[in-house]
GUVORO-867232 format. One record per residue (C-alpha): x, y, z; residue in three letters. Coordinates in pm, whole numbers, plus 32768, in hexadecimal, padded with zeros to 4 digits. Layout:
// residues N
<r <X, Y, Z>, 'ALA'>
...
// end
This chain:
// residues 297
<r <8359, BD3C, CE36>, 'MET'>
<r <82A8, BC97, CF5E>, 'ARG'>
<r <831E, BC8F, D0C7>, 'ARG'>
<r <835D, BB36, D15A>, 'ALA'>
<r <8254, BB09, D267>, 'ALA'>
<r <82D6, BAB8, D3BD>, 'ALA'>
<r <8228, B9A8, D48C>, 'ILE'>
<r <8248, B935, D5F0>, 'SER'>
<r <83A5, B89B, D640>, 'PRO'>
<r <83CF, B728, D658>, 'MET'>
<r <8391, B6A8, D7B1>, 'LYS'>
<r <840E, B578, D871>, 'VAL'>
<r <82D5, B4CF, D8E2>, 'LYS'>
<r <8362, B3A5, D993>, 'ASP'>
<r <84A0, B2EB, D9E4>, 'VAL'>
<r <848A, B188, DA6D>, 'ARG'>
<r <8550, B03E, DA77>, 'PRO'>
<r <8506, AF4C, D959>, 'SER'>
<r <8502, ADD7, D96D>, 'THR'>
<r <8676, ADCB, D901>, 'GLU'>
<r <8779, ADEC, DA0E>, 'ARG'>
<r <8805, AF55, DA36>, 'ASN'>
<r <8733, AFCC, D916>, 'THR'>
<r <8635, B0EB, D93C>, 'PHE'>
<r <8512, B162, D85F>, 'VAL'>
<r <84E5, B2D4, D814>, 'VAL'>
<r <8395, B359, D79C>, 'THR'>
<r <839A, B4A8, D6EB>, 'LEU'>
<r <8261, B570, D69C>, 'SER'>
<r <8237, B65F, D57A>, 'LEU'>
<r <8159, B782, D538>, 'GLY'>
<r <80CE, B6ED, D3FB>, 'LEU'>
<r <80BB, B59E, D344>, 'GLY'>
<r <7FEE, B467, D35E>, 'ILE'>
<r <8022, B319, D411>, 'GLY'>
<r <812C, B286, D4E6>, 'LYS'>
<r <8261, B1DF, D46B>, 'ILE'>
<r <83A3, B140, D4EF>, 'GLN'>
<r <84D3, B18D, D41C>, 'ASP'>
<r <863A, B1C8, D482>, 'SER'>
<r <869E, B219, D31A>, 'SER'>
<r <85B0, B344, D2E7>, 'SER'>
<r <8641, B497, D29F>, 'ALA'>
<r <8588, B50B, D3CE>, 'LEU'>
<r <8666, B428, D49D>, 'VAL'>
<r <87AF, B413, D3F0>, 'ARG'>
<r <8839, B563, D46B>, 'PRO'>
<r <8831, B4CD, D5C7>, 'PHE'>
<r <891C, B3AD, D565>, 'ARG'>
<r <8A5A, B454, D5FC>, 'ILE'>
<r <8994, B4A7, D731>, 'LEU'>
<r <8903, B349, D74A>, 'ILE'>
<r <8A49, B291, D6FD>, 'ASP'>
<r <8B38, B373, D7C0>, 'GLU'>
<r <8A5F, B43E, D8A3>, 'GLY'>
<r <8ADE, B580, D817>, 'LYS'>
<r <8A10, B6B7, D7AE>, 'PRO'>
<r <89D0, B6C3, D639>, 'VAL'>
<r <89A0, B839, D5F8>, 'GLY'>
<r <8868, B8FD, D595>, 'LYS'>
<r <8765, B82B, D4D6>, 'ILE'>
<r <8660, B8A5, D3E0>, 'SER'>
<r <855E, B7C3, D338>, 'HIS'>
<r <84D0, B813, D1E0>, 'LEU'>
<r <8379, B796, D198>, 'PHE'>
<r <82CA, B7A2, D048>, 'LEU'>
<r <815B, B7DE, D020>, 'MET'>
<r <80AE, B78E, CEE3>, 'SER'>
<r <7FB1, B683, CEAA>, 'ASP'>
<r <8017, B605, D00B>, 'SER'>
<r <8133, B64A, D104>, 'SER'>
<r <828A, B5BB, D0C0>, 'TYR'>
<r <83EB, B5CE, D15C>, 'VAL'>
<r <84CD, B691, D069>, 'LEU'>
<r <85F7, B66A, D152>, 'GLY'>
<r <86AA, B6E2, D28D>, 'ALA'>
<r <87B5, B7E9, D2AE>, 'LEU'>
<r <88BB, B7E5, D3BF>, 'CYS'>
<r <89A6, B915, D400>, 'PHE'>
<r <8ACA, B87F, D4BE>, 'THR'>
<r <8BAA, B91D, D5C7>, 'GLU'>
<r <8CC5, B92F, D4C8>, 'ASP'>
<r <8BE2, B9F8, D3DA>, 'SER'>
<r <8BA2, B8E1, D2E0>, 'ARG'>
<r <8A48, B8BE, D24B>, 'LEU'>
<r <89B8, B75A, D226>, 'LEU'>
<r <888B, B6F9, D160>, 'PHE'>
<r <87E4, B5A3, D1A3>, 'PHE'>
<r <86FD, B55E, D07A>, 'PRO'>
<r <85A4, B4D4, D0BE>, 'GLY'>
<r <85AD, B3DE, CF95>, 'LEU'>
<r <8500, B295, CFC5>, 'ILE'>
<r <8608, B1EF, CEE7>, 'SER'>
<r <875C, B273, CF51>, 'ARG'>
<r <8817, B1F0, CE26>, 'THR'>
<r <87EA, B30E, CD32>, 'PRO'>
<r <88C5, B356, CC08>, 'GLN'>
<r <899A, B488, CBDD>, 'TRP'>
<r <89A3, B57A, CAB5>, 'TYR'>
<r <8AB0, B677, CA78>, 'VAL'>
<r <8A76, B764, C960>, 'LYS'>
<r <8B66, B721, C83B>, 'GLY'>
<r <8B97, B5B0, C892>, 'GLN'>
<r <8B0A, B4A2, C7B4>, 'SER'>
<r <8AC2, B3A3, C8BE>, 'ASN'>
<r <8A19, B398, CA0B>, 'LEU'>
<r <8AEE, B359, CB3E>, 'LEU'>
<r <8A60, B21D, CBEA>, 'LYS'>
<r <8A52, B1D6, CD60>, 'VAL'>
<r <8B30, B0B6, CDC0>, 'LYS'>
<r <8A80, AF71, CDF1>, 'SER'>
<r <8A19, AF2F, CF5A>, 'GLY'>
<r <8A29, B0A1, CFAB>, 'CYS'>
<r <892A, B1AB, CFFD>, 'TYR'>
<r <8931, B323, D00B>, 'VAL'>
<r <892F, B3B1, D160>, 'ASP'>
<r <8972, B517, D12D>, 'HIS'>
<r <8A1C, B626, D064>, 'LEU'>
<r <8B15, B715, D114>, 'THR'>
<r <8B5C, B879, D0AB>, 'LEU'>
<r <8CB0, B8D8, D136>, 'GLU'>
<r <8CE3, BA06, D214>, 'ALA'>
<r <8D95, BAC8, D0FF>, 'ASP'>
<r <8C71, BA8A, D017>, 'LEU'>
<r <8D53, BA27, CF03>, 'GLU'>
<r <8D19, B8B0, CEFF>, 'SER'>
<r <8C28, B798, CF60>, 'LEU'>
<r <8C36, B627, CF86>, 'HIS'>
<r <8B45, B509, CFA9>, 'VAL'>
<r <8B50, B41C, D0D4>, 'THR'>
<r <8ADF, B2BE, D09C>, 'MET'>
<r <8A6F, B1A4, D192>, 'LEU'>
<r <8A9E, B035, D15F>, 'ASP'>
<r <898D, AF2C, D1AB>, 'LEU'>
<r <89F3, AF30, D314>, 'ASP'>
<r <89C5, B0BC, D32F>, 'SER'>
<r <8B44, B0E5, D33B>, 'ARG'>
<r <8BE5, B200, D282>, 'LYS'>
<r <8C66, B19B, D131>, 'SER'>
<r <8D3A, B24F, D034>, 'VAL'>
<r <8CE1, B3A1, CFAF>, 'TRP'>
<r <8C43, B3A5, CE5B>, 'LEU'>
<r <8D10, B4BD, CDDB>, 'GLU'>
<r <8D69, B624, CE36>, 'LYS'>
<r <8CBF, B738, CD70>, 'PHE'>
<r <8D13, B8A3, CD47>, 'ARG'>
<r <8BFD, B994, CD84>, 'THR'>
<r <8B97, BAAC, CC94>, 'LYS'>
<r <8B5C, BC1B, CCCB>, 'LYS'>
<r <8A53, BC99, CBD7>, 'PRO'>
<r <8A5A, BDEF, CC77>, 'ALA'>
<r <8B1E, BEAF, CD79>, 'ASP'>
<r <8AF4, BE0B, CEDE>, 'ASP'>
<r <8A14, BCF9, CE46>, 'LEU'>
<r <8A83, BB9C, CE5F>, 'ILE'>
<r <89D7, BA7F, CD9D>, 'TYR'>
<r <89D2, B953, CE84>, 'PHE'>
<r <8929, B840, CDB5>, 'PHE'>
<r <87F4, B7E4, CCF2>, 'GLY'>
<r <8701, B6BB, CD22>, 'LEU'>
<r <8616, B63B, CC1D>, 'SER'>
<r <84FE, B545, CC78>, 'VAL'>
<r <83FD, B49E, CB8B>, 'LYS'>
<r <82F0, B50A, CC81>, 'SER'>
<r <82A5, B565, CDF7>, 'GLU'>
<r <8273, B3EC, CE29>, 'ARG'>
<r <83E6, B3AD, CE1A>, 'MET'>
<r <83F9, B467, CF65>, 'LEU'>
<r <83AC, B3E4, D0C5>, 'GLU'>
<r <8244, B41A, D126>, 'PRO'>
<r <8232, B4F2, D25D>, 'CYS'>
<r <81BC, B438, D38F>, 'PRO'>
<r <811A, B4D3, D4BE>, 'GLN'>
<r <81F8, B405, D59B>, 'GLU'>
<r <8345, B34D, D55D>, 'ILE'>
<r <83F8, B255, D63D>, 'ARG'>
<r <855F, B1E9, D63E>, 'PHE'>
<r <8644, B11B, D717>, 'GLN'>
<r <8798, B16D, D7A3>, 'PHE'>
<r <8887, B099, D879>, 'SER'>
<r <88FA, B120, D9C6>, 'SER'>
<r <894B, B0A7, DB27>, 'THR'>
<r <883A, B0F9, DC1A>, 'PRO'>
<r <891B, B1E6, DCCD>, 'GLN'>
<r <8954, B2B6, DB89>, 'ASP'>
<r <87FA, B29F, DAFA>, 'CYS'>
<r <8772, B3CA, DBB4>, 'GLU'>
<r <8899, B4A8, DB44>, 'ARG'>
<r <8868, B44A, D9DB>, 'ARG'>
<r <86F4, B46B, D9F1>, 'ALA'>
<r <871B, B5C7, DA83>, 'ASN'>
<r <8804, B628, D965>, 'ILE'>
<r <8704, B59D, D85B>, 'ILE'>
<r <85EE, B65F, D90C>, 'GLU'>
<r <86C1, B7A0, D905>, 'GLU'>
<r <871C, B777, D798>, 'ASN'>
<r <85B1, B72C, D73D>, 'ALA'>
<r <8536, B85B, D802>, 'ARG'>
<r <8639, B93A, D753>, 'ASP'>
<r <85F7, B8B7, D602>, 'SER'>
<r <8542, B97C, D4F2>, 'LYS'>
<r <8439, B8F3, D409>, 'SER'>
<r <83DC, B997, D2BF>, 'GLU'>
<r <82C1, B93E, D1CE>, 'VAL'>
<r <82F2, B983, D05A>, 'LEU'>
<r <8196, B99A, CFC7>, 'LYS'>
<r <81A1, B950, CE59>, 'LEU'>
<r <8094, B9DA, CD72>, 'PRO'>
<r <80D1, B8BD, CC82>, 'PHE'>
<r <810B, B740, CC90>, 'THR'>
<r <81B2, B642, CBB7>, 'ALA'>
<r <810B, B4FD, CC44>, 'THR'>
<r <817F, B3E0, CB67>, 'GLU'>
<r <8170, B4AB, CA1A>, 'SER'>
<r <823A, B432, C8F8>, 'ASP'>
<r <824A, B593, C860>, 'ASP'>
<r <82E8, B656, C97D>, 'CYS'>
<r <83B8, B634, CABA>, 'PHE'>
<r <83FE, B709, CBEB>, 'LEU'>
<r <8552, B7B4, CC19>, 'HIS'>
<r <85E7, B86A, CD43>, 'PHE'>
<r <870A, B953, CD4C>, 'ASP'>
<r <87BC, B9A4, CE96>, 'PHE'>
<r <8880, BADF, CEAF>, 'LEU'>
<r <8929, BBA4, CFC8>, 'ILE'>
<r <88F1, BD14, CFAC>, 'ASP'>
<r <89E9, BDE5, D082>, 'LEU'>
<r <8941, BF27, D024>, 'GLN'>
<r <87EC, BEBD, D0AE>, 'ASN'>
<r <8742, BF37, CF6F>, 'ARG'>
<r <85CE, BF71, CF71>, 'SER'>
<r <85AC, BEA7, CE33>, 'ARG'>
<r <867C, BDEE, CD31>, 'LEU'>
<r <85C0, BE5F, CC00>, 'ARG'>
<r <86BA, BF62, CBA8>, 'ASP'>
<r <87E0, BE76, CBA4>, 'VAL'>
<r <8856, BE28, CA44>, 'VAL'>
<r <8888, BD1D, C9CE>, 'PRO'>
<r <877C, BC5A, CA83>, 'ALA'>
<r <8837, BB8D, CB8F>, 'PRO'>
<r <87C3, BA23, CB3C>, 'THR'>
<r <885B, B8DD, CAE3>, 'ALA'>
<r <871B, B83E, CA75>, 'ALA'>
<r <8767, B736, C961>, 'PRO'>
<r <86F3, B777, C7FE>, 'THR'>
<r <878A, B653, C742>, 'CYS'>
<r <8810, B4F4, C765>, 'PRO'>
<r <889C, B441, C823>, 'PRO'>
<r <87C1, B4CB, C941>, 'ALA'>
<r <8694, B4F0, C84D>, 'LEU'>
<r <861A, B3F2, C751>, 'LYS'>
<r <8622, B4F6, C63D>, 'SER'>
<r <8687, B667, C606>, 'ILE'>
<r <858C, B766, C67F>, 'VAL'>
<r <856A, B8A8, C5B1>, 'ALA'>
<r <8575, B9E6, C674>, 'THR'>
<r <84C0, BA80, C72D>, 'PRO'>
<r <849F, B93D, C7EF>, 'GLN'>
<r <8429, B9C8, C938>, 'SER'>
<r <82B5, B9BE, C958>, 'VAL'>
<r <8285, BA5D, CAB4>, 'LYS'>
<r <837D, BAE6, CBB3>, 'VAL'>
<r <8360, BB34, CD24>, 'GLN'>
<r <8478, BBC3, CE04>, 'SER'>
<r <8483, BB98, CF7B>, 'PHE'>
<r <856F, BC4C, D062>, 'PRO'>
<r <85CF, BB76, D190>, 'VAL'>
<r <8687, BC10, D2C4>, 'LYS'>
<r <876A, BB17, D36D>, 'LEU'>
<r <87E3, BB3C, D4D3>, 'PRO'>
<r <8947, BBBB, D4E1>, 'MET'>
<r <896E, BBD6, D36D>, 'LEU'>
<r <89E3, BD2B, D302>, 'ASN'>
<r <88FD, BD42, D1D0>, 'GLY'>
<r <87BE, BCBB, D134>, 'THR'>
<r <878C, BB69, D097>, 'MET'>
<r <86B8, BB81, CF60>, 'TRP'>
<r <85F6, BA44, CEF4>, 'VAL'>
<r <858B, BA7E, CD94>, 'VAL'>
<r <847D, B97A, CD2B>, 'SER'>
<r <840B, B953, CBC7>, 'SER'>
<r <8337, B874, CAF5>, 'LEU'>
<r <8401, B810, C9BA>, 'ARG'>
<r <83AD, B775, C874>, 'ASN'>
<r <8450, B627, C821>, 'GLY'>
<r <8475, B4C3, C898>, 'GLN'>
<r <8584, B46A, C9A0>, 'LEU'>
<r <8643, B32B, C962>, 'THR'>
<r <864E, B2DA, CAD7>, 'GLU'>
<r <855D, B311, CBFD>, 'LYS'>
<r <8642, B41D, CC84>, 'ALA'>
<r <8779, B4CC, CBFE>, 'VAL'>
<r <885F, B5B8, CCB4>, 'PHE'>
<r <88E6, B6C9, CBC7>, 'THR'>
<r <8A1A, B79A, CBE8>, 'PHE'>
<r <8A7A, B8CC, CB08>, 'PRO'>
<r <8BEB, B876, CAEA>, 'LEU'>
// end
């Protein structure tokens, strides 16, 4: 087990009018990363969408960064005021396939839609996937899934498999995005963005292994909610994972044991009564897609 390393919180560096009428540009600075980008679709920005569109607080935000051969954005977590947990994946291509154990086919994302976030309901018994269309408007849910309890007070949220770290957003040092607002309301929204950024939490998961463009292995991440705040998950049997071991998520069946290396990270989220465990592993096998979400049921 490794502790996720905390870094300096995200900061609002600048808010200024853009060349478009009633549009303002926000510049956020991070405690790591390289370069400057402008991207309103990044997982670093998407949790602010409700705030930007409606001028409402979005809850407590936590950003998860991955450090291996370089720094990447694994995703952003948001704990809402109604106690739902949202995960915004940091995938470059947000049209992944979906694998549910026991099903012979992958569930496909509807054409013209992109994954925005996954939502774990307040009762911790189900989750759903929220999609956006090409105009960034909410589309239909992909499906509602039931969660699984591999042990007492341990909830399996979801799994994410990627061919390599390079399927994730590279972490920038600065990121810019635009939002529309009247000049009179701009200051209020900018203040809310600054408050949320200041209160956000950033964690770095340092992996002792990589899977950069390898045909023989892939990275897998299991996300679990531990209401007992265990000091480790090693004693939980069976191992809480939904990593694929056969088609259709993999090109061929992988004989067990298929896990090459495993590293667990406990992450404390503001307001969450428990610990989120992110269990990363390097797995044998070839994914059929760049990224595949996996569910145990």
